[in-house]
N, C-alpha and C positions, 0 to 999 in steps of 0.2 A: 434381613437385615443382619450382616456380620459381626462379631465383636470387634472393636478397634481398640490396642492398647499405644498410646501415646507414651513414648521413651525419648531422653534426651543426655546431655551431661550436663555435670555440677556449673557449666560457665552460665549458664540460661537464668542464675540469679536472682528467681522470684521468693516470695517468700514461705511461707510454709503453708500459709491458708490457700496461696491461689497454688501452690502446688497440689495439697488436698484437691481444690475445686476442679481441678485437672485431672486429677487422679494420674499424677504422670509416675513414670519411674526413671529415677534421679542414677547415672552412673557419674561417681565422681570420677575426676583428674587426680593424679598421683602428685603430692606437693614434696619437695625434700630442701634440707637446708646441709650447706657445709659441713660436715662434722656432727652432725646427726645422726645414725644410723635409725632412727626411727621413720616409719614410713604412715604418711601419714597422706588421708584423702577426703579433698577438700568439702566441707558443710559436714565433715562426718566426726573426724576427732581432730580435726582444725577447724578455726572461725577468723573472724574479724580483727580482733584483740588480740587470738594467738599470735597472730601475723607480724603485727606491729611490736609487741614484744618478744618477739624472736628478731626482727631486725632491730632495734634497739640495741639488743643483748651482742649479737654477732657482727653487726655494721654490715651485712652484707643481705641481698635480698633474696627470698629460696627459687627454685624452678619448678615450673609445673611438666608435668608430663603427661605426653598423650597415653589414652589406654590403648595398650593391645586389642587387638582382633580374637584374640581368646575368650575375653569378659563380655566382648558384643554378642558374639556366636552364641557363649553360654545363656545370655539375658533373652536373646531373641525366641532360642530354644526353648525356656520357661514359658512362656508365653506363646508359643505355637504350639506346646503341650495341653496347655490350657484352653486350646481350643480362639484363639484370639490370631488376626493379624495385625501387624503394627505399622505403626508409624512412626518414623525415627526422627527427630529435628534436632541439630546441636549447632557448635560454633564452626560457625562456617569454611569452605574447604580452602580459601586464600591465607587464613588466618591460622590452622592448626591440620597438623597431619594426622590428627584423631577423624578426620573426614576418609582418610584413605584406610585408616584402621576400619571405619564402620560398613564401607564396601567390602572390605576381605571379610570380618563378620558376618556378613548377611550371605558373600557367597557360598560363606562352609557351612552356613547353619543347613536343618532339616529341610527347610522349604523355604529355598529363598523368594520365590515368586510371592508368598506372602508378606514380605515386608519391603517397603514405601521408604526408602532416603531421601529426607530434602534438605537441598542445602539452604542455609540460612543466610548466606554470603554476608555474614551478618556475628556478631558476638552478642554477650551478655542477656538483657532482659527485651534484644531485639528479636532475639532467639523465641523468647516466652510470648511477643507479638504475636509469630509465624503459628506458635501452637495454640495461641486463643483462635486467629482464624480457622485452623485448623479444626479445633473443635467443635466450632462453629458448622462448617461444612460438615463433618461427621454427623449433627444434630438434625442438619437439614435432608440427611439422608443422600450424600453425594458418596460416589465409589473412592478406593483410594487414587485409580486412574485420573478422575476428575479432580481430585484435591490435588493431585499433582500438580494437576496443567494448570490451573488456579494461581495455585503457591508460587508457581514459577513466573509467570505471567502477568498476576495482579497484584502479590503480596510483596513477595523479597525484591522486587525491584523500587519498589515503592515506600520501603520505610528510611523515615531519617532518625540518626540516630549519634547526639555529640554528647560527649564530657568536659566540663571544663575540670582543670587542675588545679587545688589548693598549694599545692608545695613540689616543685620542681627536684626536691630531693632523691625522689624513688627511681626516675627520670636517667638521672644522677647514675646514680646508682648501677643501675641495669644499662649505661652504654647508650641511651633513646639521645639524650643530648650533653652537649660539655658541662665540665664542671662550672666552663666562664659564663657560658649561656643561662645553665642554672644562677651561678652566682648574681648575674645581672637581672633576671628575673626574679630572686629574692629581693634585690635593692630595691627596685621600682614596683613591687608589688603585682609582676602582671602573671594574669593567671591561663597561660595556654588552653584553648578548645583543641578537643580531638573530635576529628570527625570521623566517621564511618565512609568510604567513598567505593564503589565498585567492589567492597569485599578488602580493602585497605586502611588501614590506618592513617588519618592525614592530618597536618595542625591546619587549622582555621584561625581564625581570630585570636587575638591576645590581647583583651580586655585590660583595665588596670585598675587596683583596689582591690575592696574584699573579693570571698567567695560569693556574697550576694549578688555583686556587681556582675560577677561572669555568670552567672547560671540568668539572669533576668537578660544579659545577652542574649542566651540560646533562646530565654523566650521571648524575647523581640522577635529574633530572626523565625520564631515560628509562628507569632502572631500576623505576622508579614504573609503568609500563604493557608492563614487559618481557615479560609474560606472553599479552601482544597483541602482539608484535612479530613481524613477519614477520623469519624468522631468517637468512633467505636472503645477507641482504648488506649490511654497513655500512660506509659511509666516515666516514673522518677523514683532513678535506680541510684543509687550512692554507697561510699563507703567508709563508714563514720563520720558522715555529714548530717546529723540528725537537726542542725540550728537551721541549713541552708533549705532543708526540703520542707520544714513546719514554715521558713519564708516564703518559696517560691509556690506550694501545693493551693493556699490559701487565693492564692492571687490567679492561679491558673483556675479555680474552682469560678472564682466572682468573674472572671471574663470569657470563659469559654463554656462549649456544653457538652464538653467530652460524657460521655455515658459511664466510663468506669475509668479512676485516676488510679495507678497502682502504687504507693509507698513500698521498694523492695530494696534487700540488701545486697549490696556487689559480695562477692567473694572475693577468692583466694585469686584470680588472674587479673580481674580489676585490678584489687587490690594491692599483689606483688608490681603491679607496673606503670602504677598511677597515683598511689599512694591515700593514706587519710586525708579526708576533705574533699574527697573528687565526687562528682556530683554530674548527671545527665539526664535529658531528656528523651526519649525515644516512642516517635509516632510514626502514623503512617500518613501519605497522601494520596487521593484516588485516583487510580489507575490511569484514564483518561485524559488527569492533569498533569501528569511524570510526562508522558508519549508527547504531549503538547509544547512542555517546558522543553524536552530534548530538541525539539524541531528547531528551536527560535536561535 
């Protein structure tokens, strides 16, 4: 059985403990601020609170840059030299140009045939869900080709990822909603829910109330299909929203039978796009259920 190394990028938004458990190699995205010559690497020399402080100081959001092919080539070669085969899964191809860099890096490395690149078609800890399943498949003795087929057919199409936004200030600063829309949302305490659908970010429901009301809305939607859920893993991922996480996790524990519920921190990508207070639930449904749903 070959040694397989799992590699991803810093948008995976997993806890240090889970990264260690999966023995993940994390390649960080570059974060930059206008007027600041320092090069920041996501999760290395810049973290959640650093981003908030810099945005407050400068009034502008950071820019996140994709990783160049050369870095992927370098990391792939490092593990190939150590006798590993590689499975890479990072932010989805429709959400970042990083995916194309990964393919170029793979093609340029010493033994491209030893590197399998998976498209998560998602972001944040949804990628972590894919990697957890990949780890399980590796432990079951599946080949990389078998794992790739199962992920493409059974896993990535069946991931549900939704985030609720506590403040629209960051969306306004980033040009993702108008100042008027942001003002109305603030006045009426609207907490937009962002969903990932077919690899793209869309606005879903717009509950009114505090962030607990919003995350309870996502939870309620999940519970409508709980009988169809894959109960292996659930991610509660947030950007400086500890109170909301502490509110919803006990409710999930009491009302569901998820084997593993992970409380994970969101990194620079979620933070710079959605802002503090953002929190989401990410889980999978069973493959056959998703197929039946699409037929209706």
